[in-house]
C-alpha positions in Angstrom: -9.7 2.8 29.8 -6.5 2.7 31.6 -4.8 6.1 31.2 -1.4 4.4 30.5 -2.5 2.0 27.8 -2.5 4.6 24.9 1.0 5.7 25.9 2.2 2.1 26.0 0.7 1.5 22.5 2.2 4.7 21.1 5.6 3.8 22.6 5.3 0.3 21.0 4.3 1.8 17.6 7.3 4.2 17.8 9.6 1.4 18.7 8.4 -0.7 15.8 8.9 2.2 13.4 12.4 3.0 14.7 13.3 -0.7 14.2 11.9 -0.6 10.7 13.8 2.6 9.9 17.0 1.1 11.2 16.5 -2.0 9.1 15.8 0.0 6.0 18.9 2.2 6.5 21.2 -0.7 7.5 20.2 -2.8 4.4 19.9 0.3 2.1 16.3 -0.7 1.1 14.4 1.6 -1.3 11.5 1.7 1.2 11.3 3.4 4.6 9.7 0.6 6.7 8.4 3.2 9.2 4.7 2.8 8.7 3.7 -0.4 10.6 3.7 1.2 14.0 2.0 4.3 12.7 -0.8 2.3 11.0 -1.2 0.1 14.1 -1.6 3.1 16.4 -4.0 4.6 13.9 -6.1 1.3 14.0 -6.0 1.2 17.8 -6.0 4.8 18.9 -7.6 6.7 16.0 -6.4 9.6 14.0 -4.6 11.5 16.8 -2.8 8.4 18.0 -1.6 7.5 14.5 -0.5 11.1 13.8 1.4 11.4 17.0 3.1 8.1 16.5 4.1 9.1 12.9 5.4 12.5 14.2 7.6 11.1 17.0 8.7 8.1 15.0 10.2 10.1 12.2 11.8 12.7 14.5 13.4 9.9 16.6 14.6 7.9 13.5 15.8 11.2 11.9 17.7 12.1 15.0 19.3 8.7 15.7 19.4 6.5 12.6 19.2 8.6 9.4 18.5 12.3 9.1 16.7 11.7 5.7 13.6 10.7 7.7 13.1 14.2 9.2 11.8 16.0 6.0 9.4 13.1 5.5 7.7 13.5 8.9 4.6 15.1 7.4 4.1 11.9 5.3 4.1 9.6 8.3 1.8 12.0 10.3 -0.7 12.0 7.4 -0.4 8.2 7.0 -1.2 7.7 10.7 -4.1 10.3 10.7 -5.8 8.8 7.6 -5.3 5.2 8.8 -6.9 6.1 12.1 -9.7 8.0 10.5 -10.5 5.1 8.1 -10.3 2.6 11.0 -12.9 4.5 13.0 -15.1 5.4 10.0 -15.3 1.8 8.7 -15.2 -0.1 12.0 -11.8 -1.6 11.3 -13.0 -3.9 8.6 -10.3 -5.8 6.7 -11.5 -5.1 3.2 -11.9 -1.4 3.9 -8.5 -1.3 5.5 -6.8 -2.7 2.4 -8.6 -0.2 0.1 -7.7 2.6 2.4 -4.1 1.4 2.6 -3.9 1.6 -1.2 -5.4 5.2 -1.1 -3.0 6.1 1.7 -0.1 4.9 -0.5 -1.2 7.4 -3.2 -1.5 10.2 -0.7 1.9 9.4 0.9 3.6 9.3 -2.5 2.0 12.7 -3.4 3.4 14.1 -0.2 6.8 12.4 -0.5 7.5 13.3 -4.2 7.9 17.1 -3.7 10.2 16.5 -0.7 12.4 14.1 -2.8 12.5 16.4 -5.8 12.9 19.8 -4.1 15.0 18.9 -1.1 17.0 16.0 -2.3 17.0 16.7 -6.1 15.3 13.3 -7.0 14.9 9.8 -5.7 17.0 8.7 -2.8 17.8 5.3 -4.3 20.1 4.8 -7.2 17.9 2.0 -8.7 14.9 4.4 -8.7 17.0 7.1 -10.3 17.8 4.6 -13.1 14.1 3.6 -13.5 13.0 7.2 -13.5 15.6 8.1 -16.1 14.6 5.2 -18.3 10.9 6.2 -18.0 11.8 9.8 -18.9 13.9 8.7 -21.9 11.4 6.2 -23.2 8.2 8.2 -22.6 9.2 11.8 -22.6 7.6 12.3 -19.2 9.2 14.9 -16.9 11.4 13.6 -14.1 8.8 14.3 -11.4 6.1 12.1 -13.1 8.7 9.4 -14.0 9.8 9.3 -10.4 6.2 8.9 -9.3 5.7 5.9 -11.6 9.0 4.4 -10.5 8.2 4.7 -6.8 4.5 3.9 -6.9 4.9 0.1 -6.6 7.3 0.4 -3.7 5.1 2.8 -1.7 2.1 0.6 -2.3 4.0 -2.4 -1.1 5.4 -0.6 2.0 2.0 0.7 3.2 -0.3 -2.1 2.2 2.0 -4.7 3.7 2.3 -2.6 6.8 -1.4 -2.4 7.0 -1.8 -6.1 6.7 0.7 -6.7 9.5 -1.0 -4.1 11.6 -4.3 -5.8 11.1 -2.8 -9.2 12.0 -1.5 -7.7 15.3 -5.0 -6.2 15.9 -6.6 -9.7 15.4 -4.1 -11.2 17.9 -4.9 -8.7 20.7 -6.9 -10.1 23.6 -10.5 -9.1 23.8 -9.8 -7.4 27.1 -7.4 -5.0 25.5 -9.8 -4.2 22.7 -12.6 -3.6 25.3 -10.3 -1.3 27.2 -9.7 0.6 23.9 -13.5 0.7 23.3 -13.0 -1.2 20.0 -15.9 -3.2 18.7 -14.2 -6.6 17.9 -17.1 -8.0 15.9 -15.6 -6.8 12.6 -12.1 -8.0 13.5 
């Protein structure tokens, strides 16, 4: 394998994540949009590549676009690691990737919730604060649990859609690139 290819892929993944973070911040979206490059690098480079992409993506976005991303760095690192591990363990099969993306969503939300509650005092989006408050008032659940239920669909959408796009990019890569990365393209 070319020694430069993993670096180029990581740089591309970080660039995609920074662009996603910029779009999410500029349009004030209730999702982060910084998982596509992380998941793609996990699919192509394995757990270490995904984790490194997640780490540097959040640090760069947090330093340049929006500092809110810095405390969530651990979330993106874990997303990249688990995506890479699942890709290797299950030969990058589409069905397995979708199931794992759903599971990664649950893990990511479990990591993000304490950060939101203890560092920021609750959800970062006003709409989510309203939903969580409504859930708390109508069900008697505490704010932590209500916030989890309010954010769950957004996290699933963010990560599962990122995983689908990452898989689409994986399918579009030339066989030569997959061979250089030692990826068996029979399951893709």
